[in-house]
N, C-alpha and C positions, 0 to 999 in steps of 0.2 A: 504494499498500500504505500509507502514512502514512495518508490519508486512515482509513481504514479502522479502524486502530489508535486514532485519536482519535474515530473516532464509536464504537466498541467501550465505551473507556475512558468516554467522557462520559457514555453509557448505563448506565455502574455507578454513577459516580458520581449520576446523577438519580435512580436505581432509590434508591441507598442517600439517598438528602435524602427523596425518597418516605416510604420504613418511617419514618425519622427524625421528619417532618413527625407521619404518620399515628400513630403512638406517643404522640405530644406530646398529640395531640387525644384520643385515647383516655383518656389516662393524666387530661387537665385533663377531662374529661365525668367521669371517675370522680371524682372530686374535687369537682366540683361538684354532682354527682346525692346522692352519700353526705353532702356540706354540707349539700345541702338535706334530705335526711330525716332528719338526725341536731334540724336547727331544727325541723323541724313535731312528731319526737316531745318534741322538750323543752318544747314549747308546749304540751302533752295534761294536765301536770303539775297538779292541784288545789290551788288555791291561790296562783299562781304569781302572783310582786309582778317587774314589772319598773321601775328606777330608769330616770327619764328625765334626759339631759342640760341642766342649766338656765341654760347660758350667758346664751342669745337670751331668757327669759322674766324670771325673776326669779332675782337672786344668792342672798336670801336665804330660799329655798324648793326644798324639794327632793316632787318629782313623782316620782310610783308610779302605774303602771297594775298592777290587780288581772283577769284576764281572768273571763268571765264565762262564764255556760254552756254561751248560744250561741255564742261564741267557740271554747270548748273544743270544740263538736262540728262547727265549721265545719275546726278542725285536725286533726280525729278523720277527716272527709270528705276531706279532702286528703292525707291518710296514706294513707287505702282506696283511693284514685286511684291514686296513688305507687307501690303494693305492687301492683295490680289490672293496670291497664295493660301493662306487659308480659307479663302471667301470659296478657290476652289476645290480646296478638301472638301468644304462640310457640303461643295454643289456634287463631288461625286459621292459621297457616302448618302445623303439623299435620295441621288438615284437608283444607285445599288440597292437599298432600302424599298424603295419603290418597284423594282425590277425584281426583286426576287423576294419577297415577301408571301406567306400563306394565308393571309388574311382576304377577306370575299371582299369585292369591291363594295361602295354603298348602291344605293338603289337611287335615281332618277329622284325621285320626291325628296330623300335625305341632302340629296346635290345641292338641288335648288335651293333649298331649304336654306342651307348654309352657307350661301349666296346671297340671302335674302337680308 
């Protein structure tokens, strides 16, 4: 009986540890996703000037980068991809569920009733 109680407690501890690890990974991935999205959108501003560290280059000069139109268009495409990839995934999942579900189709009356 002692081994059964020990196994039950170890399963509960492992389950709690798995919850904590999954929670941490979800929070970390959400922070990385939001940070990258904010970085991408900050690059879209027209006339953005980025100052560079001049420690290894020349201490008496300040180096500044101005994003060109081509670079801004590239960041715009990146933002479009970041926004559209999850939507495409949800669409494909919905299509899969609709095509391969086993539930019966609603009657015409139910269908019309839902649209009114």
